[in-house]
N, CA, C and O of each residue as an XYZ file, in Angstrom:
400
protein
N      20.600    -35.142    -73.283
C      21.917    -34.735    -72.859
C      21.911    -34.567    -71.342
O      20.971    -34.010    -70.774
N      22.950    -35.046    -70.705
C      23.075    -34.993    -69.252
C      23.681    -33.662    -68.826
O      24.707    -33.237    -69.358
N      23.040    -33.011    -67.863
C      23.576    -31.760    -67.306
C      23.969    -32.013    -65.864
O      23.156    -32.441    -65.045
N      25.200    -31.745    -65.578
C      25.683    -31.948    -64.207
C      25.065    -30.891    -63.295
O      25.046    -29.701    -63.610
N      24.576    -31.350    -62.189
C      24.024    -30.452    -61.179
C      25.116    -30.235    -60.138
O      25.634    -31.197    -59.571
N      25.468    -28.981    -59.884
C      26.535    -28.754    -58.907
C      26.108    -29.246    -57.527
O      24.984    -29.004    -57.088
N      27.007    -29.928    -56.862
C      26.735    -30.409    -55.509
C      27.147    -29.330    -54.531
O      28.203    -28.712    -54.669
N      26.332    -29.122    -53.581
C      26.637    -28.125    -52.561
C      26.729    -28.827    -51.226
O      25.861    -29.620    -50.860
N      27.771    -28.530    -50.520
C      27.913    -29.157    -49.212
C      26.996    -28.446    -48.213
O      26.670    -27.269    -48.369
N      26.604    -29.176    -47.211
C      25.746    -28.628    -46.168
C      26.570    -27.664    -45.326
O      27.669    -28.012    -44.895
N      26.062    -26.465    -45.085
C      26.826    -25.514    -44.275
C      26.988    -26.005    -42.832
O      26.104    -26.663    -42.283
N      28.119    -25.676    -42.240
C      28.386    -26.072    -40.857
C      27.300    -25.571    -39.918
O      26.968    -26.246    -38.944
N      26.747    -24.407    -40.194
C      25.702    -23.864    -39.316
C      24.489    -24.785    -39.248
O      23.846    -24.882    -38.203
N      24.173    -25.454    -40.336
C      23.038    -26.382    -40.326
C      23.363    -27.615    -39.482
O      22.522    -28.088    -38.717
N      24.577    -28.129    -39.624
C      24.992    -29.255    -38.780
C      24.927    -28.873    -37.306
O      24.412    -29.629    -36.481
N      25.455    -27.694    -36.983
C      25.467    -27.258    -35.584
C      24.069    -27.018    -35.060
O      23.777    -27.326    -33.904
N      23.200    -26.472    -35.893
C      21.826    -26.245    -35.468
C      21.130    -27.565    -35.153
O      20.318    -27.641    -34.232
N      21.451    -28.598    -35.917
C      20.869    -29.920    -35.677
C      21.530    -30.630    -34.498
O      20.876    -31.398    -33.792
N      22.823    -30.379    -34.280
C      23.580    -31.140    -33.289
C      23.491    -30.592    -31.867
O      23.423    -31.367    -30.913
N      23.491    -29.280    -31.715
C      23.514    -28.679    -30.386
C      22.087    -28.432    -29.902
O      21.295    -27.824    -30.620
N      21.746    -28.892    -28.701
C      20.368    -28.755    -28.227
C      19.993    -27.367    -27.716
O      18.810    -27.037    -27.644
N      20.988    -26.545    -27.359
C      20.697    -25.235    -26.759
C      21.253    -24.146    -27.668
O      22.408    -24.204    -28.090
N      20.422    -23.157    -27.965
C      20.869    -22.023    -28.775
C      20.463    -20.733    -28.089
O      19.329    -20.582    -27.635
N      21.414    -19.799    -28.022
C      21.162    -18.465    -27.494
C      21.450    -17.487    -28.627
O      22.558    -17.451    -29.161
N      20.445    -16.696    -28.985
C      20.634    -15.695    -30.041
C      20.841    -14.327    -29.397
O      20.030    -13.873    -28.590
N      21.946    -13.682    -29.774
C      22.275    -12.350    -29.270
C      22.074    -11.359    -30.406
O      22.590    -11.550    -31.507
N      21.322    -10.302    -30.132
C      21.054     -9.280    -31.141
C      22.328     -8.499    -31.466
O      23.134     -8.199    -30.585
N      22.487     -8.184    -32.734
C      23.620     -7.375    -33.185
C      23.088     -6.004    -33.555
O      22.324     -5.881    -34.512
N      23.476     -4.964    -32.813
C      23.004     -3.618    -33.155
C      23.592     -3.154    -34.493
O      24.513     -3.774    -35.023
N      23.060     -2.078    -35.018
C      23.492     -1.564    -36.312
C      24.981     -1.294    -36.411
O      25.565     -1.425    -37.486
N      25.601     -0.916    -35.300
C      27.035     -0.634    -35.313
C      27.871     -1.836    -34.877
O      29.070     -1.702    -34.634
N      27.244     -3.010    -34.776
C      27.963     -4.234    -34.436
C      28.095     -4.439    -32.933
O      27.648     -3.612    -32.139
N      28.704     -5.534    -32.563
C      28.892     -5.864    -31.152
C      30.166     -5.259    -30.580
O      30.324     -5.183    -29.361
N      31.070     -4.832    -31.443
C      32.297     -4.181    -30.990
C      33.132     -5.071    -30.085
O      33.354     -6.246    -30.375
N      33.591     -4.488    -28.985
C      34.464     -5.180    -28.033
C      33.773     -6.386    -27.415
O      34.435     -7.363    -27.065
N      32.455     -6.334    -27.276
C      31.718     -7.451    -26.685
C      31.962     -8.738    -27.464
O      32.086     -9.806    -26.864
N      32.030     -8.654    -28.765
C      32.276     -9.847    -29.578
C      33.623    -10.464    -29.221
O      33.728    -11.684    -29.089
N      34.648     -9.640    -29.064
C      35.962    -10.144    -28.673
C      35.918    -10.763    -27.278
O      36.507    -11.819    -27.046
N      35.230    -10.115    -26.362
C      35.132    -10.631    -24.996
C      34.421    -11.981    -24.967
O      34.829    -12.887    -24.240
N      33.373    -12.109    -25.747
C      32.643    -13.378    -25.822
C      33.536    -14.470    -26.394
O      33.575    -15.581    -25.865
N      34.250    -14.164    -27.467
C      35.134    -15.144    -28.095
C      36.190    -15.629    -27.105
O      36.443    -16.830    -27.004
N      36.796    -14.717    -26.389
C      37.815    -15.083    -25.389
C      37.190    -15.928    -24.290
O      37.763    -16.939    -23.883
N      36.018    -15.524    -23.804
C      35.360    -16.259    -22.727
C      35.055    -17.696    -23.158
O      35.305    -18.638    -22.407
N      34.521    -17.858    -24.353
C      34.206    -19.201    -24.853
C      35.452    -20.074    -24.904
O      35.429    -21.219    -24.453
N      36.534    -19.541    -25.446
C      37.775    -20.312    -25.571
C      38.373    -20.674    -24.214
O      38.965    -21.741    -24.055
N      38.216    -19.783    -23.244
C      38.805    -20.017    -21.928
C      37.929    -20.870    -21.017
O      38.431    -21.454    -20.057
N      36.641    -20.955    -21.295
C      35.725    -21.616    -20.372
C      35.099    -22.909    -20.879
O      34.576    -23.692    -20.086
N      35.144    -23.143    -22.185
C      34.516    -24.341    -22.732
C      35.428    -25.007    -23.759
O      36.051    -24.323    -24.571
N      35.508    -26.334    -23.729
C      36.222    -27.016    -24.814
C      35.508    -26.747    -26.146
O      34.292    -26.557    -26.174
N      36.257    -26.732    -27.231
C      35.666    -26.339    -28.519
C      34.521    -27.232    -28.967
O      33.679    -26.797    -29.752
N      34.469    -28.470    -28.489
C      33.357    -29.346    -28.883
C      32.093    -29.091    -28.062
O      31.069    -29.732    -28.297
N      32.148    -28.166    -27.106
C      30.992    -27.869    -26.254
C      30.218    -26.638    -26.727
O      29.167    -26.324    -26.168
N      30.720    -25.935    -27.746
C      30.012    -24.750    -28.240
C      30.289    -24.546    -29.726
O      31.234    -25.093    -30.294
N      29.432    -23.743    -30.322
C      29.624    -23.298    -31.708
C      29.004    -21.917    -31.818
O      28.203    -21.523    -30.970
N      29.363    -21.193    -32.840
C      28.811    -19.860    -33.047
C      28.671    -19.585    -34.544
O      29.525    -19.964    -35.346
N      27.579    -18.921    -34.896
C      27.317    -18.589    -36.298
C      26.503    -17.302    -36.380
O      25.676    -17.017    -35.515
N      26.751    -16.540    -37.425
C      25.884    -15.404    -37.721
C      24.519    -15.956    -38.114
O      24.419    -17.008    -38.745
N      23.488    -15.243    -37.737
C      22.134    -15.683    -38.061
C      21.250    -14.454    -38.165
O      21.746    -13.328    -38.197
N      19.984    -14.660    -38.216
C      19.051    -13.536    -38.232
C      17.947    -13.814    -37.231
O      17.739    -14.942    -36.784
N      17.264    -12.762    -36.906
C      16.119    -12.857    -36.024
C      15.115    -11.838    -36.525
O      15.435    -11.024    -37.392
N      13.939    -11.873    -36.004
C      12.931    -10.904    -36.427
C      13.396     -9.514    -36.007
O      13.638     -9.260    -34.827
N      13.517     -8.626    -36.973
C      13.856     -7.242    -36.694
C      15.326     -6.942    -36.488
O      15.674     -5.782    -36.273
N      16.209     -7.936    -36.543
C      17.629     -7.665    -36.306
C      18.499     -8.797    -36.835
O      18.031     -9.910    -37.071
N      19.751     -8.487    -37.010
C      20.735     -9.534    -37.233
C      21.118    -10.067    -35.869
O      20.887     -9.414    -34.851
N      21.699    -11.244    -35.850
C      22.045    -11.850    -34.569
C      23.244    -12.773    -34.724
O      23.657    -13.121    -35.830
N      23.781    -13.153    -33.583
C      24.799    -14.193    -33.522
C      24.192    -15.315    -32.690
O      23.676    -15.081    -31.597
N      24.257    -16.525    -33.214
C      23.744    -17.681    -32.485
C      24.908    -18.373    -31.793
O      25.915    -18.709    -32.416
N      24.745    -18.577    -30.495
C      25.726    -19.323    -29.700
C      25.063    -20.634    -29.318
O      24.003    -20.650    -28.692
N      25.696    -21.727    -29.699
C      25.160    -23.052    -29.463
C      25.910    -23.714    -28.313
O      27.133    -23.617    -28.211
N      25.153    -24.392    -27.447
C      25.747    -25.064    -26.296
C      25.188    -26.469    -26.168
O      24.125    -26.785    -26.702
N      25.921    -27.302    -25.452
C      25.473    -28.680    -25.249
C      24.665    -28.843    -23.972
O      24.009    -29.868    -23.786
N      24.701    -27.846    -23.084
C      23.921    -27.961    -21.852
C      23.339    -26.610    -21.465
O      23.849    -25.554    -21.838
N      22.268    -26.681    -20.716
C      21.644    -25.457    -20.208
C      22.595    -24.745    -19.252
O      22.651    -23.516    -19.234
N      23.337    -25.505    -18.462
C      24.275    -24.907    -17.516
C      25.337    -24.067    -18.236
O      25.711    -22.994    -17.762
N      25.819    -24.559    -19.377
C      26.799    -23.795    -20.147
C      26.176    -22.514    -20.709
O      26.809    -21.458    -20.698
N      24.962    -22.608    -21.190
C      24.264    -21.420    -21.693
C      24.021    -20.423    -20.571
O      24.169    -19.218    -20.775
N      23.648    -20.909    -19.381
C      23.434    -20.020    -18.236
C      24.729    -19.324    -17.834
O      24.718    -18.133    -17.519
N      25.835    -20.047    -17.841
C      27.134    -19.443    -17.522
C      27.471    -18.341    -18.521
O      27.968    -17.278    -18.150
N      27.196    -18.609    -19.774
C      27.423    -17.621    -20.833
C      26.586    -16.371    -20.577
O      27.107    -15.257    -20.617
N      25.305    -16.547    -20.317
C      24.419    -15.397    -20.090
C      24.788    -14.638    -18.820
O      24.660    -13.414    -18.772
N      25.240    -15.344    -17.805
C      25.681    -14.693    -16.567
C      26.936    -13.861    -16.818
O      27.084    -12.770    -16.267
N      27.834    -14.377    -17.647
C      29.079    -13.667    -17.951
C      28.845    -12.417    -18.797
O      29.660    -11.495    -18.779
N      27.728    -12.383    -19.541
C      27.465    -11.266    -20.461
C      26.052    -10.716    -20.290
O      25.227    -10.824    -21.197
N      25.771    -10.122    -19.120
C      24.423     -9.583    -18.902
C      24.089     -8.423    -19.841
O      22.917     -8.100    -20.036
N      25.107     -7.803    -20.417
C      24.873     -6.689    -21.340
C      24.450     -7.155    -22.728
O      24.012     -6.342    -23.542
N      24.573     -8.443    -23.009
C      24.148     -8.978    -24.301
C      22.621     -8.961    -24.374
O      21.941     -9.409    -23.450
N      22.105     -8.454    -25.453
C      20.659     -8.389    -25.656
C      20.205     -9.607    -26.436
O      20.687     -9.868    -27.538
N      19.282    -10.344    -25.863
C      18.763    -11.498    -26.583
C      18.012    -11.036    -27.827
O      17.313    -10.023    -27.798
N      18.156    -11.763    -28.893
C      17.464    -11.459    -30.144
C      16.062    -12.065    -30.057
O      15.747    -13.049    -30.726
N      15.253    -11.463    -29.232
C      13.895    -11.936    -28.984
C      12.952    -11.110    -29.849
O      12.599     -9.983    -29.504
N      12.558    -11.676    -30.953
C      11.726    -10.956    -31.914
C      10.244    -10.986    -31.612
O       9.446    -10.495    -32.410
N       9.851    -11.552    -30.473
C       8.424    -11.695    -30.188
C       7.738    -10.366    -29.922
O       6.509    -10.299    -29.947
N       8.498     -9.304    -29.666
C       7.884     -8.000    -29.407
C       7.676     -7.182    -30.681
O       7.045     -6.125    -30.641
N       8.199     -7.660    -31.806
C       8.026     -6.947    -33.075
C       6.648     -7.221    -33.653
O       6.119     -8.327    -33.534
N       6.069     -6.197    -34.284
C       4.750     -6.367    -34.891
C       4.745     -7.423    -35.986
O       3.715     -8.037    -36.264
N       5.895     -7.628    -36.600
C       5.966     -8.613    -37.678
C       5.974    -10.058    -37.162
O       5.851    -10.993    -37.952
N       6.118    -10.247    -35.842
C       6.093    -11.589    -35.283
C       4.658    -12.103    -35.260
O       3.733    -11.411    -34.833
N       4.502    -13.333    -35.730
C       3.169    -13.969    -35.704
C       3.313    -15.337    -35.083
O       4.251    -16.079    -35.374
N       2.393    -15.648    -34.245
C       2.325    -16.992    -33.687
C       1.115    -17.665    -34.291
O      -0.015    -17.212    -34.110
N       1.351    -18.732    -34.998
C       0.272    -19.387    -35.717
C      -0.231    -20.566    -34.940
O      -1.148    -21.254    -35.387
């Protein structure tokens, strides 16, 4: 007897992770990003065409994060310059991080 296997579409985050060469992960504190999230969203819309960036919730070692994807290093640098208060989700300082 044939059993249909449900087809699942590939999530957009996977496409974006494969398509965009630059990713910046911003740590999300326990109480969220608050107003900073709104400011980032406005900045992205005002400074980059929609095909030049993407954003997705993600995870990092020791924290939740938001991944901001860019097509160029210059765009990522502009983003980081605009938001110096954003904490990078750099999990390399956590004891659970292992480099194999």
